[in-house]
C-alpha positions, 0 to 999 in steps of 0.5 A, spaced: 438 420 445 435 426 448 429 426 452 425 430 447 427 425 441 424 420 445 418 424 447 417 425 439 418 417 438 413 415 443 408 420 441 409 417 434 409 410 435 402 411 439 399 415 434 401 410 428 398 404 434 392 408 434 391 408 426 392 401 426 388 398 431 382 394 430 379 395 436 380 401 441 384 399 447 380 398 454 379 405 457 382 403 464 389 401 460 389 408 457 394 412 461 392 420 462 396 425 457 399 429 463 401 422 466 405 420 460 408 427 460 410 427 467 414 421 466 417 423 460 419 430 462 425 428 468 428 433 472 434 433 468 431 434 461 427 440 465 433 443 466 437 442 460 431 445 456 432 452 459 437 455 454 441 459 459 442 460 467 444 465 471 446 466 478 451 468 484 457 463 486 460 465 493 466 461 497 470 461 503 476 457 504 480 457 510 486 454 514 491 454 520 495 450 524 502 448 525 507 442 524 512 441 530 518 437 530 524 437 537 527 442 533 523 446 528 516 448 527 512 451 521 506 455 522 500 457 517 494 461 517 490 463 510 483 465 509 480 466 501 473 469 500 471 469 493 465 472 489 462 472 482 456 472 477 456 466 474 452 464 467 451 457 464 448 455 457 445 448 457 447 444 451 441 439 451 444 435 445 450 433 449 447 433 456 452 438 458 452 445 461 458 450 460 459 457 462 463 462 466 464 465 473 465 472 471 469 477 473 469 477 480 472 479 487 477 476 492 480 477 498 486 473 499 490 473 506 496 468 507 502 468 512 507 462 514 512 462 519 518 457 520 522 457 527 528 454 528 530 452 536 525 458 538 528 463 533 524 465 527 528 464 521 523 465 515 516 469 514 512 469 508 506 473 507 501 476 502 494 480 502 490 482 496 483 484 495 482 485 488 478 483 481 479 476 479 478 474 471 473 470 468 473 462 470 470 456 467 464 453 470 461 446 467 455 442 469 454 435 468 448 430 469 450 423 472 442 421 472 435 424 470 435 427 477 442 429 479 447 434 477 454 435 478 458 442 478 465 443 477 467 450 480 472 455 478 480 452 479 481 456 486 488 454 485 489 459 479 488 465 484 494 469 486 496 474 490 503 478 490 507 477 497 513 477 500 518 472 503 523 474 508 529 469 510 535 471 514 534 478 514 533 478 506 526 480 503 524 478 496 517 479 492 514 472 492 507 470 488 502 466 492 497 461 490 491 458 493 490 451 495 487 446 489 480 444 489 481 438 484 475 436 481 478 430 478 479 428 485 473 431 489 468 431 483 463 425 486 462 430 493 459 435 488 453 431 485 446 434 487 439 433 486 436 437 481 429 440 483 423 436 482 419 437 475 413 440 479 418 444 483 420 451 481 426 452 477 432 454 481 439 450 482 441 452 489 446 448 493 451 449 498 457 444 500 462 444 506 468 440 505 475 439 508 481 437 504 488 435 505 492 434 498 487 429 494 483 426 501 477 429 504 477 429 512 471 428 516 474 433 521 481 437 521 486 432 526 489 435 532 495 435 532 496 436 524 500 431 521 507 433 519 507 435 511 499 435 511 495 442 510 487 441 511 483 447 508 476 448 510 471 450 504 464 453 504 461 454 497 454 457 495 451 457 488 444 460 486 442 459 479 435 461 475 433 461 468 435 467 465 429 473 465 429 476 457 425 481 458 428 486 463 435 489 464 437 490 472 441 496 471 445 498 477 448 505 478 450 510 484 448 517 486 453 522 486 457 517 483 462 521 479 464 525 486 464 520 491 470 518 495 471 513 500 472 516 507 473 514 514 471 517 521 477 519 525 476 519 533 483 521 536 484 517 542 489 520 547 495 516 548 494 511 543 494 511 535 488 513 531 483 509 529 476 510 526 469 511 530 466 505 533 460 505 528 461 511 524 462 511 517 466 516 513 462 517 507 456 513 504 453 512 497 447 510 495 446 505 489 440 503 485 438 497 481 432 499 476 428 494 472 428 496 465 425 493 459 429 490 454 429 493 447 423 490 443 420 487 449 413 485 449 412 485 456 414 488 462 415 484 468 416 486 475 421 485 480 419 480 485 426 481 490 432 484 489 439 482 493 445 486 493 452 483 494 457 488 496 465 485 495 470 489 499 477 490 500 479 489 507 486 494 507 489 494 514 488 500 518 483 506 515 489 510 512 497 508 511 499 510 518 493 509 522 491 503 526 485 499 524 478 501 528 473 498 523 466 496 526 467 489 525 472 484 526 473 482 518 474 489 517 471 490 510 472 497 508 466 498 505 460 495 508 452 495 508 450 498 515 444 494 518 440 500 521 441 505 515 439 499 510 433 497 514 430 504 514 430 503 506 425 497 508 431 492 506 433 486 510 439 486 513 443 479 512 450 481 513 455 487 512 456 484 504 448 482 503 441 486 504 435 484 500 428 487 499 422 483 501 418 479 496 414 485 493 412 488 486 418 493 485 421 497 479 427 499 483 430 498 489 436 502 493 441 500 498 446 504 502 454 502 502 458 505 508 465 507 507 470 506 513 477 507 510 480 512 506 482 507 501 476 502 500 474 499 494 469 494 492 464 491 487 456 491 487 452 486 484 445 486 484 441 479 483 433 480 481 428 475 481 422 477 477 415 475 478 415 469 474 421 466 477 427 468 473 433 471 475 437 477 472 444 479 474 445 486 474 449 491 469 452 497 470 452 504 468 456 510 468 463 506 469 467 509 463 473 515 464 470 522 464 473 524 457 470 518 454 463 518 451 457 516 455 457 508 455 452 503 455 450 499 461 456 494 462 456 486 463 460 487 470 459 489 477 459 496 479 466 498 481 466 503 488 468 508 488 468 510 480 475 507 477 478 504 472 478 496 471 485 495 473 486 501 478 483 501 486 484 509 486 478 513 484 478 516 477 476 523 480 482 524 485 486 521 479 483 527 475 484 532 480 491 530 481 493 529 473 495 522 474 490 519 470 496 515 466 499 513 472 499 505 475 497 504 482 504 502 484 507 508 480 513 512 484 516 515 479 515 522 481 521 527 480 523 534 484 522 538 478 527 543 475 533 539 474 533 537 482 535 530 484 538 524 482 534 522 476 536 515 476 533 514 483 526 518 482 520 517 488 518 518 495 517 511 497 509 511 496 506 508 491 500 512 487 495 508 491 498 509 498 499 517 496 491 517 495 489 513 501 493 518 505 495 519 512 493 522 518 497 528 520 496 532 526 489 529 527 487 530 520 487 526 513 491 528 507 492 525 501 499 526 498 501 529 491 502 523 486 506 528 482 511 531 488 516 528 493 513 527 500 517 527 506 516 525 513 519 528 519 518 528 527 520 535 529 522 535 536 525 541 536 518 545 536 518 551 532 525 554 532 526 549 527 521 551 523 525 556 519 530 551 517 525 546 515 522 551 510 529 553 508 530 545 506 523 545 502 525 551 498 531 549 496 529 542 494 522 542 492 521 536 497 514 536 501 515 536 508 510 533 513 511 534 520 508 528 523 506 527 531 509 521 535 503 517 535 502 518 527 507 512 525 510 506 527 515 506 533 521 503 533 521 502 526 519 509 524 515 506 518 510 511 515 506 507 510 506 501 515 498 499 514 498 496 506 498 490 502 503 487 498 499 488 492 499 496 492 506 497 496 513 499 494 517 499 499 516 501 507 518 509 507 521 511 514 520 518 518 526 522 520 527 524 527 530 530 529 532 532 536 535 538 539 541 536 544 546 539 548 552 541 544 556 546 540 556 550 534 559 545 529 557 539 532 550 538 529 550 530 527 546 526 521 546 519 524 549 515 522 551 519 516 548 521 509 543 516 506 535 515 504 530 516 510 531 508 512 538 509 513 538 515 518 536 513 525 536 520 528 538 528 526 541 532 532 541 539 532 546 542 537 543 547 542 550 551 541 548 553 534 548 560 533 541 563 532 543 566 525 546 559 523 540 555 526 536 555 519 542 553 515 544 547 520 537 545 520 536 545 512 544 542 512 542 536 516 535 534 513 539 534 506 544 529 509 537 525 510 536 525 503 543 523 501 546 529 500 554 529 503 559 534 505 563 537 499 569 534 503 571 531 510 575 533 516 580 540 515 576 542 522 576 542 529 573 546 534 577 551 539 577 554 545 580 561 546 583 564 553 585 571 554 592 571 556 592 579 556 596 584 551 590 583 546 593 576 545 589 569 546 591 563 547 587 557 542 587 550 544 582 545 542 576 543 546 577 536 543 582 532 543 587 534 548 594 534 548 595 539 542 599 545 542 597 552 542 596 557 537 596 565 539 591 569 536 592 577 536 586 579 532 580 576 536 578 582 540 577 586 533 572 581 531 566 582 535 561 580 529 563 573 530 559 573 536 562 567 539 559 561 543 561 561 550 561 554 553 557 554 559 562 549 563 568 553 562 566 560 560 571 559 554 568 562 547 568 556 542 570 557 534 570 553 528 577 553 525 579 551 518 586 547 517 589 541 513 590 534 515 597 531 515 595 525 511 595 527 503 589 527 500 584 528 505 578 532 504 575 539 507 569 541 509 570 547 507 571 546 500 567 547 493 562 552 492 562 557 497 555 559 498 552 552 499 548 550 505 552 543 505 559 547 506 562 549 512 562 556 514 570 557 517 571 562 522 578 562 523 584 559 519 591 556 520 596 559 515 598 551 513 601 554 506 606 558 510 610 553 515 613 558 519 606 561 521 603 555 523 602 558 530 598 564 527 591 564 526 587 568 521 580 570 523 575 570 517 570 575 517 567 574 509 564 567 510 556 567 510 552 561 512 550 557 505 544 560 501 543 554 496 544 547 494 550 548 489 550 545 482 557 544 481 563 541 484 568 547 483 570 552 488 567 558 487 569 565 490 574 564 495 575 557 494 576 558 486 583 558 483 588 560 483 589 561 491 583 557 494 582 558 501 580 552 503 583 546 498 579 548 492 573 544 489 569 539 492 572 532 493 571 527 488 564 525 487 561 530 492 559 537 491 553 538 485 549 537 491 542 539 488 543 532 484 544 527 489 537 528 492 534 521 493 528 521 498 525 513 496 527 508 501 526 503 496 533 504 494 539 501 497 544 506 496 552 506 497 555 509 503 559 515 502 566 514 503 571 518 506 579 518 510 578 514 516 582 519 520 585 526 520 591 529 523 590 536 523 595 541 522 596 546 528 603 548 529 610 546 527 612 538 527 616 538 533 610 538 538 607 534 544 604 528 540 598 529 536 591 525 537 587 523 531 580 524 530 576 518 529 571 518 523 565 515 527 559 520 525 557 525 519 556 532 521 
């Protein structure tokens, strides 16, 4: 029987008794009417009589510790923060309240590590900042003066992370720990406000759980197999105000982007300024009478709640320099908001003093180039009722103006399922792309179409990079590549040439602008917005001679290329091509073939004759050259050690089926330019050397496997077409490191044909580097 029904029945019985009584009762026996009403109007009945309650829910959960045995150790650490507006409708006849924690926001962090005999063999990690779905909230009334609240199932909050075991990494979905209300429900029973107290349901709870047990303290040491989890939960509910809407908006909302403040520190990675945001935005909560409202109650107080991402660092390659230890990317700064007359609670909460308001403003500061979050305003009217904000202006610009929506205000302006500002996506023509998209191509038919992308997610391109002490948001419709050029300006023509041929955008980064020694350029990330670790390519100038520049260990995508070495002896007119050639190796473009060459030193014998012997290896027979002094245009490189000129000599290998670096399309930068050729097609002329004057450095990336010009049939100069699977270089390009590419195979050795068979023992060239 409900309190209202009991009240009606009692009043009815009293009325009946008054009508049938012969004599009035003694005056002292008649209770005052007010006393009777107060006795019947219990705290539970008073709360149940309010149709709808609205408010906010905040939770913080954390855990850390380790288990140890004589041989193993398991360590873990996790943290979760959660915020959501809540509403509960009272079902008076059922003595029950049913409602939802509306779309909220969560920061999730969890890491675990397994160690065996001092060596880490498994690591699991996840970090997320994101909106959460709506969840059920219920309220029961165990007695006339208490309530029991059942909060959202925190174990259903998930975060994408990774697990690494024995060097193998895979994606894993992590869930938070359970707060089981069947087991812990008795700990969530609280007193209701007295019948003469303001109508407000405000509660807090601190709890330590371990599986199905509530602990008084966290044990030390922690027993093996148990995971103590600490909880701090707060909720605040008031009867819903039905005369006002609290409309939340932001100034310059359509044009605002999150920024950070860059202050380079000599000798260290970049960090943000200690107390200086990169950009700010002013938010406003305005009380607007609802249509048809007959009264316009004023706001007595407004509280702003800010939920923010806490991405590592300030950009994808810049260290964290946030002004507070918790590293929230968007924050309420104390000084700025106090100047607006607000009371600063913490970086997530500011509120107005009690007063008489139609609107209240607050300032949000950004400390990260990819920061995102949500703002909720919670208003209390002059009659003590509560209002949770609605938000306006969040639809895409292409859609008609929207009515205020029953959800938080998203910062920056962005779509519901994206962390990227709509403004930037519109400018980059990428509105259709998801945050994890990595599908960009080189255009013009370039690249391996089965392996698109540049290893950067759409969100990472938006958040951007610190390059040369400046912030750059990369192009989500183009392919980006990162190079550490340690050669200086002499490499610039070759880098530009590589960009021109491939349509790849090369970003030249400094030594402090990527992780060392890993070479990862996007090291500061959360798994939920990360596709793969993308790597910087390192390029050096080293002592050597022409024809000996190397990409180590060989063609592949950037993660598989440890370094590029450009030989100092490379002729000036060939340096541009040599740089572009080696850079192409770092995006998986191989030679047209392998072997079929050596570097030779020539020594004058007199009578216009020159003796040719290899620079390396030693022990091979000499060849005679008659025409060297007639071809000064070859501009030979002179070795400073012995003052002998060096030339790149084309030959064949004695092994059948071996390949040639000189084969294929004659004008491709991946084909070697030969300067001298051995007449291997004429066995009686193997001692002769033909000086070549018509071969030029490559000017293109070929789109054919066939030999062209002097390599075309019927009498190709150097073998002819490219080796099987080689050539067609423009379609071999792969930039993204999310692919594990198959190594390019080649003949293991080459015994170059240099002279007749009856010669001193030959020395084989071993295939240990890709040139």
